[in-house]
C-alpha positions as CSV (number, residue, x, y, z in Angstrom):
1,M,10.1,48.2,-29.5
2,T,8.2,46.1,-32.1
3,I,10.5,43.1,-31.4
4,I,9.9,43.4,-27.7
5,F,6.2,43.8,-28.1
6,F,5.9,40.6,-30.2
7,G,8.2,38.9,-27.9
8,V,6.0,39.6,-24.9
9,L,3.0,38.5,-26.9
10,S,4.7,35.3,-27.8
11,W,5.7,34.6,-24.2
12,I,2.1,35.3,-23.1
13,G,0.8,32.9,-25.7
14,I,3.1,30.2,-24.6
15,Q,1.9,30.5,-21.0
16,I,-1.7,30.3,-22.1
17,F,-1.4,27.7,-24.6
18,P,1.8,25.6,-23.9
19,L,3.2,23.8,-27.0
20,E,3.3,20.4,-25.2
21,P,1.7,20.0,-21.7
22,G,3.5,17.5,-19.4
23,T,2.6,14.6,-17.3
24,P,-0.6,14.4,-15.1
25,V,-0.2,15.9,-11.7
26,K,-2.7,16.0,-8.7
27,V,-3.2,19.3,-6.8
28,T,-5.2,19.4,-3.5
29,I,-6.7,22.8,-2.8
30,P,-7.5,22.8,1.0
31,S,-10.7,24.1,2.5
32,G,-10.5,27.7,3.1
33,A,-7.7,28.4,0.9
34,S,-7.6,31.7,-0.8
35,G,-7.3,32.4,-4.5
36,T,-3.7,33.4,-4.2
37,Q,-2.9,30.3,-2.2
38,A,-4.6,28.1,-4.7
39,I,-2.6,29.8,-7.5
40,N,0.7,29.4,-5.6
41,L,-0.1,25.6,-5.2
42,L,-0.7,25.5,-9.1
43,F,2.6,27.2,-9.6
44,K,4.5,25.0,-7.0
45,K,3.2,21.8,-8.8
46,Q,4.4,23.3,-12.2
47,V,0.9,23.5,-13.6
48,I,1.3,27.1,-14.4
49,S,4.6,29.0,-14.7
50,A,3.3,32.7,-14.5
51,P,1.1,33.1,-11.4
52,L,0.4,36.8,-11.9
53,L,-0.6,36.3,-15.5
54,F,-2.8,33.3,-14.5
55,K,-4.4,35.4,-11.7
56,A,-5.4,38.0,-14.2
57,F,-7.2,35.4,-16.3
58,V,-8.8,33.8,-13.2
59,E,-10.2,37.3,-12.3
60,L,-11.5,37.9,-15.9
61,D,-13.3,34.5,-15.9
62,E,-14.5,35.1,-12.2
63,V,-13.3,31.6,-11.2
64,N,-14.3,30.6,-7.6
65,F,-11.7,28.1,-6.2
66,T,-13.3,25.1,-4.4
67,A,-11.6,22.7,-2.1
68,G,-10.7,19.4,-3.5
69,T,-8.1,17.3,-5.3
70,F,-7.9,18.1,-9.1
71,V,-5.9,16.5,-12.0
72,F,-4.0,18.8,-14.3
73,R,-0.9,18.4,-16.5
74,K,2.4,20.2,-15.9
75,H,2.6,23.3,-18.0
76,D,-1.1,23.0,-18.7
77,S,-3.1,25.3,-20.9
78,Y,-4.9,28.1,-18.9
79,L,-8.2,27.1,-20.5
80,N,-7.9,23.6,-19.3
81,V,-6.9,24.6,-15.9
82,I,-9.8,27.1,-15.5
83,N,-12.3,24.6,-16.9
84,T,-11.1,21.9,-14.5
85,L,-11.3,24.3,-11.6
86,K,-14.9,25.1,-12.5
87,R,-15.9,21.4,-12.2
88,P,-16.0,19.5,-8.9
89,P,-13.3,16.9,-8.5
90,T,-14.4,13.6,-10.2
91,W,-11.9,11.2,-8.5
92,Q,-13.0,8.3,-6.3
93,K,-11.1,7.6,-3.2
94,L,-9.8,4.0,-2.8
95,V,-8.6,3.2,0.7
96,I,-6.5,0.0,1.2
97,P,-5.8,-0.7,4.8
98,D,-2.7,-2.5,6.1
99,G,-3.0,-6.3,6.0
100,W,-5.7,-6.6,3.3
101,T,-5.6,-9.5,0.8
102,L,-5.7,-9.2,-3.0
103,S,-9.3,-10.4,-2.8
104,Q,-10.3,-7.7,-0.4
105,I,-8.7,-5.1,-2.6
106,A,-10.6,-6.4,-5.6
107,Q,-13.9,-6.1,-3.5
108,A,-13.0,-2.5,-2.8
109,V,-12.2,-1.7,-6.4
110,A,-15.5,-3.3,-7.5
111,K,-17.3,-0.5,-5.7
112,L,-15.7,2.1,-8.1
113,R,-17.8,3.0,-11.1
114,G,-17.0,0.9,-14.1
115,H,-15.1,-1.8,-12.2
116,S,-15.6,-5.4,-11.1
117,A,-13.8,-7.6,-8.6
118,T,-13.6,-10.4,-11.3
119,R,-11.9,-8.3,-13.9
120,F,-9.5,-6.7,-11.4
121,L,-8.5,-10.2,-10.1
122,A,-8.1,-11.5,-13.7
123,V,-5.6,-8.6,-14.5
124,A,-3.8,-9.0,-11.1
125,N,-3.4,-12.9,-11.6
126,S,-2.5,-12.7,-15.3
127,G,1.3,-12.2,-14.7
128,K,1.2,-9.4,-17.3
129,I,1.7,-6.8,-14.5
130,R,4.8,-7.8,-12.5
131,S,6.7,-6.4,-9.5
132,P,10.5,-6.5,-9.5
133,Y,10.1,-8.4,-6.3
134,E,8.0,-11.0,-7.9
135,P,9.9,-14.3,-8.6
136,V,9.8,-16.3,-11.8
137,G,6.8,-18.7,-11.6
138,V,4.8,-16.4,-9.4
139,N,1.9,-14.8,-11.4
140,N,-0.1,-12.8,-8.9
141,L,0.4,-9.7,-7.0
142,Q,-0.7,-10.9,-3.5
143,G,1.6,-9.1,-1.1
144,L,3.1,-6.8,-3.7
145,L,0.6,-3.9,-3.6
146,Y,1.1,-1.1,-1.2
147,P,-1.7,-0.4,1.2
148,D,-2.5,3.3,1.0
149,T,-5.1,5.8,-0.1
150,Y,-5.3,6.1,-3.9
151,F,-7.3,8.6,-6.0
152,I,-8.9,6.8,-9.0
153,Y,-10.2,8.8,-11.9
154,P,-12.9,8.1,-14.4
155,K,-12.0,5.4,-17.0
156,E,-8.8,4.5,-15.2
157,S,-8.1,0.9,-16.1
158,N,-7.5,-2.0,-13.8
159,K,-4.0,-2.2,-15.3
160,K,-3.3,1.5,-14.4
161,I,-4.6,1.0,-10.9
162,L,-2.4,-2.0,-10.3
163,L,0.7,-0.4,-11.8
164,T,0.2,2.5,-9.4
165,M,-0.1,0.1,-6.4
166,V,3.0,-1.9,-7.5
167,D,5.1,1.2,-8.1
168,R,4.0,2.6,-4.6
169,F,5.1,-0.7,-3.0
170,V,8.5,-0.7,-4.8
171,Q,9.2,3.0,-3.8
172,Q,8.5,2.3,-0.2
173,A,10.3,-1.1,-0.1
174,N,13.4,0.4,-1.7
175,K,13.5,2.9,1.1
176,V,14.0,0.3,3.7
177,G,16.5,-1.9,1.7
178,L,14.3,-4.8,0.8
179,A,16.5,-5.7,-2.2
180,N,19.3,-6.4,0.4
181,S,17.3,-8.9,2.5
182,Q,19.4,-11.9,1.6
183,K,22.5,-10.2,3.1
184,V,20.6,-8.8,6.1
185,V,18.3,-11.6,7.2
186,G,19.3,-14.6,5.0
187,V,16.1,-14.8,2.9
188,S,15.2,-13.5,-0.6
189,P,13.2,-10.3,-1.0
190,Y,10.1,-12.2,-1.8
191,Q,10.6,-14.5,1.3
192,A,11.0,-11.3,3.4
193,I,7.7,-10.0,2.0
194,I,6.1,-13.3,3.1
195,V,7.6,-12.9,6.6
196,A,6.3,-9.3,6.6
197,S,2.9,-10.3,5.6
198,I,2.7,-12.7,8.5
199,V,4.0,-10.2,11.0
200,E,1.3,-7.8,9.7
201,K,-1.4,-10.3,10.8
202,E,0.2,-11.6,13.9
203,A,1.7,-8.6,15.6
204,L,-1.3,-6.8,17.2
205,R,0.9,-4.1,18.7
206,L,3.7,-2.1,17.0
207,Q,6.3,-3.0,19.5
208,D,5.7,-6.8,19.1
209,G,6.4,-6.9,15.4
210,P,10.2,-7.3,15.6
211,K,9.8,-10.1,18.1
212,V,7.3,-11.9,16.0
213,A,9.7,-11.7,13.0
214,R,12.5,-13.1,15.2
215,V,10.3,-16.1,16.2
216,I,9.6,-16.8,12.6
217,Y,13.3,-16.8,11.6
218,N,14.3,-18.8,14.8
219,R,11.8,-21.5,14.0
220,L,12.9,-21.6,10.3
221,H,16.6,-21.9,11.4
222,K,15.6,-24.8,13.7
223,N,13.6,-26.5,10.9
224,M,10.5,-26.3,13.1
225,L,6.9,-25.9,11.9
226,L,5.9,-22.4,12.1
227,Q,2.4,-23.2,13.4
228,I,1.1,-19.7,12.7
229,D,-2.7,-19.3,12.8
230,A,-2.7,-16.4,10.3
231,T,-1.5,-18.7,7.5
232,V,-4.3,-21.1,8.2
233,H,-6.9,-18.3,8.3
234,F,-5.6,-17.3,4.8
235,A,-5.7,-21.0,3.6
236,I,-9.4,-21.4,4.7
237,G,-10.5,-17.8,3.7
238,N,-11.8,-16.5,7.0
239,S,-10.9,-15.2,10.4
240,K,-13.1,-17.1,12.7
241,P,-11.6,-18.9,15.6
242,L,-9.7,-22.0,14.4
243,T,-10.9,-25.5,15.0
244,Y,-8.8,-28.6,15.3
245,K,-10.2,-29.5,11.8
246,D,-8.9,-26.1,10.4
247,L,-5.4,-27.0,11.7
248,T,-5.4,-30.1,9.5
249,V,-6.6,-28.5,6.3
250,N,-4.6,-29.7,3.3
251,S,-3.1,-26.4,2.1
252,P,0.5,-25.3,1.4
253,Y,-0.4,-22.3,3.5
254,N,-1.1,-24.5,6.5
255,T,2.1,-24.0,8.6
256,Y,0.9,-26.5,11.2
257,I,1.5,-29.4,8.7
258,H,4.0,-27.9,6.2
259,K,7.5,-26.8,7.2
260,G,9.0,-23.6,6.0
261,L,7.4,-20.4,4.9
262,P,4.1,-20.6,2.9
263,P,4.5,-20.2,-0.9
264,G,3.4,-16.7,-1.0
265,P,2.4,-13.6,1.2
266,I,-0.8,-13.8,3.1
267,S,-1.5,-10.1,3.2
268,M,-0.3,-6.7,2.0
269,P,2.3,-5.8,4.5
270,S,2.6,-2.2,5.7
271,L,6.1,-0.5,5.6
272,R,6.3,-1.0,9.3
273,A,5.9,-4.9,8.8
274,I,8.5,-4.8,6.1
275,K,10.9,-3.1,8.4
276,D,10.3,-5.7,11.1
277,A,10.9,-8.5,8.7
278,L,14.3,-6.9,7.8
279,S,15.2,-5.8,11.3
280,P,13.9,-8.6,13.7
281,A,14.6,-8.1,17.4
282,P,17.5,-10.1,18.7
283,G,16.3,-13.0,21.0
284,P,16.0,-16.7,21.3
285,W,12.2,-16.9,21.4
286,L,10.3,-19.7,19.7
287,Y,6.8,-19.1,20.9
288,Y,4.3,-16.3,21.5
289,V,0.7,-15.9,22.4
290,V,-1.7,-12.9,23.0
291,V,-2.1,-12.6,26.8
292,N,-4.0,-9.4,27.2
293,K,-7.1,-8.0,25.4
294,N,-5.1,-5.0,24.4
295,G,-3.0,-7.3,22.1
296,K,0.0,-7.7,24.2
297,E,2.0,-10.8,23.4
298,A,4.1,-12.9,25.7
299,F,7.3,-14.5,24.2
300,S,9.0,-17.5,25.4
301,V,11.8,-20.0,24.5
302,H,10.5,-23.2,25.9
303,Y,7.2,-25.0,25.3
304,N,6.3,-25.2,28.9
305,Q,6.6,-21.4,29.1
306,Q,4.3,-21.1,26.1
307,L,1.7,-23.4,27.9
308,A,1.9,-21.2,31.0
309,N,1.4,-18.1,29.0
310,S,-1.6,-19.8,27.1
311,T,-3.2,-20.5,30.5
312,L,-2.8,-16.8,31.4
313,A,-4.5,-15.9,28.1
314,Q,-7.3,-18.2,28.9
315,K,-7.8,-16.7,32.3
316,A,-7.8,-13.3,30.6
317,G,-10.7,-14.5,28.4
318,I,-8.5,-14.8,25.3
319,G,-8.4,-17.9,23.1
320,A,-9.9,-21.2,23.7
């Protein structure tokens, strides 16, 4: 009996004070969740391993569970878990929409406590944090960070934020076979990201993305200028209606004067845009233009068709 008694005590002690807590884990307790539901979430996330024992401690300490996202460690100590639950969540939400640029992300990060756009960009452009999809000679993460919602915690470094975004991009890109792009569409993974970044900005409707991607590949195969407005917008740093002068700007991103793809991505592409770049729609199109205020694009093979579609667009009050 003595051995069993001390064995039980030892087991309880290990549950309360684990010898070596594991990696950090986020647990979101939804609004209206009961104490039992919250405890089950902690158990599911491996924060605790004995729900009934933990419940007893919660009742002794009179802990009231509040909704929010908390950070614990796997196999955490009960004292740490309870103390964390007593404090309101301290994370800051960072929302990165599809199609943002690195500069826009830096401005969003600058709104977090303890961060600045300048320091963030310095780390992002240092070449010290790299993506497996980043070619030799490229030292910035434009196009290689995944647009998503992130939860940033106090004192989290720019390096950690960037690593998280790079890892998220790699996870998503691997799911759709980006590494096989050379075999699938005849361009390197980084070039496929460039195509995806253009599709992200040019395809205003989901269903038009695969066709926009096909136009890009068709023009590349014919050694034609891409003549894509979004690349010029990136070159001049704004999204205002383009002027003739804008179309002559001396930039490697100006696809009206330089053949081939621009030297790098022009936006952070969504998973949808990456899929479009890897699975372009079959078709002979070489041109497209928005012809409806809902974003609908008309695709054509010949330039005279493009001119006719552009006239329709103008009549609809779109474009110059």
